N, C-alpha and C positions, 0 to 999 in steps of 0.2 A: 340456459345452457342445458343440454341433455345430460342425463345421469351418467352415461358412458363417457362423455367428454369430461365431466367433472371428475370422474374416477381417474382418467388419464393424467390430469393435472395434479391430482393428489399423489399418484404414483411417482410422477416426475419430481414433485416436491420432496418426497421421502428419499428418492434416488439422489437428489442433489445434497440432501442433508448428510449423506455418508461420504462425501468427498473429503479429501484431506483438509482443504479449506472450504468446508461445507456451508450450506445455506440453512440456518435454523428454520424449522418449519413453523410458519405462522399464517394467519389469515392474510396478512399483508403480502406474504410471499406468493400466495395464490393469485392475488390481484396482479402482481408483477408478472407472473408466468402467463396468465391468460392474455395479458396485453403484449406479450413478447412472442409467444409461440402459438401457432395454430394447432389444433388437435393432432393433425397429421405430423407436424413438425415435432410435437411433444413425443409422439410415438418413436420417432427416429432418435431424438435426444435420449430417450430411455435406453436405447441400445448402445450408446457410447459408454464405455466402462467408467464406473465411478471409483475405481481403485487406483487410477493414475495419479502420479504426483503432478503438481502444477507445472505446466509447459511440457508435459509428457503427452504423446499422442498415440492413438490407436489407428491401425491401417483400415482401409475401406472394407476388406474382407472380414476382419474381426467384427466390425459394426454390423455388416450385413448378416453374418451368422447369428448374431444376438437378436436381430430384429424380427425375423420371420417374414420379412418383406423382400421384394425383388431387388436385385443389385441396382437396377436402373432407377427405381424409386428412391432408394437410399442415397445413391450418388447424387441424384438431382436435388434432393432435399438438403443434403450436407453442403452442396455447393451454394444453394440459396441462403442457408443459414450463415455460411462463411462470408458470403458477399455482403451480408447485412451486419457483419461483425457480432453475431450472436453466439458464435462458438469460436474456439481457438483453432488455428491450423498451423502446422509445421511439418518438418521432414521426419520421416521414420528412419530407422537405421539403414534401410535399403535405399533411401533417397526419394521414396514415394511421398505423396502428400498424405498426411495423417490429420486426425481431428481429435479434439478434446472439448469437454465442457469448460466454459470459463469459470475459474475458481475465484472465490472472494479474495480480493487484493491483487489478482493477476488477470484482470480483464473485466471482472464483475465488481462494481458497476461502471468501471472506468471507460469501457469502449463507447458508451453513449456520450461521453463528455471530453475525451482526450483531444478531439479535433478542434475544439473551441467554437463549434457552431452553437447558435442560439435560436434554432428553429423550433417549430411546434413539437417535433418528435423529442428534441432535447428537453423541452419544457415538460412534456408529458412524463418522460422517464425520470426527470429530476423530482417530480412530485411523488412518483411511485417509489423511488429509491429512498427519499426522505422518510416516507411513511414506513418503509420496511426496516431501515437501519436505525431502530430505536436504541436507547442505551442498553436495555437487556439483551437485544440481539447482538449488538457490538461486543458486549462483554462475553457472550457465549462463543462468538467466533474466535476472538483473540485471547480470551482469558480462561478458556475451558481446559487447557492443558498446561503443564509446567513450562515447556519450551515455548518461548515467544517467537512469533513469526518475524517481527521487526525489532530493530534497535536504533538508537540515535548515535550518529557519528559526530564527534566534536568538531566545531568550526576550526579549521586550520589551513584554509586555502588563502584567504586574503587577510586574515587576522593573525597577529603575532601573539598567540596564546601559549602559555606554559602548559604543556600536556605531559603530566607526570604518569609514566607507565603506559602510555598509549603506544600500541604496536602498529607497525605499518599497515596491516590489514584493517585497522580500525580508523584509518584516516582516509579522507576523500581523494586526495591526489593519486595515491597508489591504485585505488579502485578505478579511477578514470583511465590511468595509464595502462592498466592491464586489459582494458576492453578492446575487442576487435572491431566493434561497431557501436555507435552511440546515436541516440535520437532524443529529441525533446518534444514533449507534448504539453497540453494545458493541464493545470491542476484541476482534477475533477471536483474536489470539494469546493474550491472557490468558484469554479465555473457554475456549479449547481446553485450556489448562493446568488451569484449575479443573475442567472437566468430567472430565478424566483423573486428577483427584485430587491435583494438584500445588498445594500451599497455601502455599509459601514466599514467593510474591509476593502482596502485599496492596494493590497499587496499584488505583486506581479503574478501573472497567470501562466505564461509559457515557461514553466520551470520544472516540469516533471520529466526526469531524465531516465532513459532506458538503455540497457547494455546488451550486447551480444544477441542471442536468439529472441529476447524480448524486443530489442530494438528492430531486428529484422521483421518481426511480426507487425509492429505498429507502423513501420515505414511502408511495408507492402500493402497495408490496408489504408494508407493515407490518413492515419490517425495522428501522425507526428512527422517531423522533418529530420532528416539526417544532419548531424552536426559533427564538427571536428573535436578533438580532445581539447584544443585551446579554447574553443567556444564553450565547451562544457565547464571547464575550469573558470572561465569568465562568469558564466551564469551562477555557479556555486559561490563565487566570491561576492557577486552582487546580492545574492540571497542572504548571505551572512550579514551584509551591511543593512539589509532591510529588517533583520531580526528573525529571518526564517530558519527553521530547524531542519537539518539533514536527517532523514529517516531512510534506512537501508535494510535490506534483508539481513536477518540475524545469522550471518555466515562469515567465515574467515576468507572465503574466496568464491568466485563464480557469482558475484552479486548481480542481480538482474535489474534493479532500479534504485534510484534515489528520488524520494519525494522531498520537496522543500516546503515544510508545513508551518502554518500560522496558528495563533491561539484563537482566531475568530471562528472559523468553520471547519477546519481540518478534523477528520474523525478521531485522530489520536491526540494531538497537542490541544485542540479545542476542548476535547472531552476532559483532559487533565486540568486545563485552566478552570473549567467549570466544576471541577471536583466531582464528576459523575461516576468515575470508575477509579479505584486506587491505582496509582502509577505502576506498581510491580505486578498487578493483575493484568494490565493491558500491554505493557511493553518491557523489553529488556533494556535495562539502564546500567551501563558498566562504569559510568563516571559521575562525579559530583563536583560542584563548585567549592572552592576554598577561597577565603578572603584574608588578605594581609591587613589586619586591623590597623597596623601602624601606618600603612600607606593610604587607607581609605579616608576620603575627605567628606563623605556623606553627601555627595552631590545629587544622588538619586537617579542618575542616568541608567544604571543597571536595573533598578526597580521598574523604571518606565518601559524598558525594552524587553524585559523578561517575558517570554511567550506563555509561560504557565503561572505567572504571578506568584513566584516562590521567593521573591526578594522583597524585603521591607526595610525601612529605616528605623532604627531604634537607638536613641542617644547619638544620633548623627553618624551611625555606623551601619553599613549594609548587613542585615541578618538574613540567613538562608533557612527556608523551611526544608529540611533535608528529606522529609517524607514526599515532597513534590518536585524538588529540583531534578532535572533530567540530564544535567551535565552537558548541555548543548554548546556552551561556550560563547553564545552570541553576545552576552553581557560584557565579555572582555573587550570587544571592539569599541565600546563606548566609554570604557573606564579611562579617565585622563591620567591616572597615576599608576597604572599597571598593578592594581591591587588584586586582580582576579587571576586565579589559576584553576586548571581542571585536573583533578586527581582521580586515580583509579578507585572505584568504590568496592570492587569485588575481584577476587582472583579467578572467578569463573571466566571461561572463554566461550565464544560462539562456536556452534557446530562448524566442522571443517569446510563444508561446501553447501551449496544450495540444495543438492540432492540429499546430503546427510541431514540437513535441517528438516526437510519435509518427511524424510523417512522416520525421523525421530518423532515428529508431530503425529504422523500416521499411527505409529506404534502406541503412543500415549493415548490417542483417541480410542483405539480399540480396547485398551486396558480399562479405560474409564467406562466405556459402554458395557463391558462385561460385568 
């Protein structure tokens, strides 16, 4: 690679690092970028503002003015990148098509895997993604600021769980009912594992649920299929029975997606199960399990299904490791004596909206960088 081309990719890497949900700069990121963007495409990507919040777009003229290139070249390049799902596209306030860089957790690395394909391109990207998202990189993305991007929502669609102090916005059914549009895609974590030949996890794949403008994006790009609210609730209920964990945006409203995560390969639950990153560094956890010791018969069903391995039997009573319990509530579904309840762990509340969440993270990142 020519020196000038190498410099373009380095500049793009530093540009991406400054996003709200930015890409930590590593050699592995350079490998990912060189396999994703041509040098000319990287030049245009550099002109897309990195100050935008996730799912916020810039119009064509803004990008052209930052690029130093002709409008025709920029428009053609953006359309090409968009058609290959390498950048995000949406509507500006005026209704025109706008573009944005895919931010981590909001299209990066998911666009390569959401559609469920297992072709050579998906295999190549799965390897590059696995190499890039090491434990230190994951911790830097999600643990670098006090406000956490995601939280766990307790199981309460198909299971009769006692939810002490759980507010409506912290439950899955109100989230689904408030959405104007819903889509379901494949879980990128489990898809990547399957593509790379890892077959020990047999959990369902088509369970990654998107709402509103995120749903509109994945449907328009044929990365997911549109579903009804009833089907979404059915999927969520089935996920709970499988022992999958609902992960949602750490916001009280305007939630964009629900991932249904397992302890095998999902970047958050799997990481916690393997004790790679402390729970409170990685995620917002507002609830914790409590056990009625009088009702517990020590059957071990809850220990077997716990996605983060935080339940153990001691003297025939389920004991909880409170440093790792995520309050997901899936253990309640298999308890034969209703000995499990989910209680509020903290009086803290999520940011009010999706926008508020990421404005807060953006501010915290700038303060830390200073």
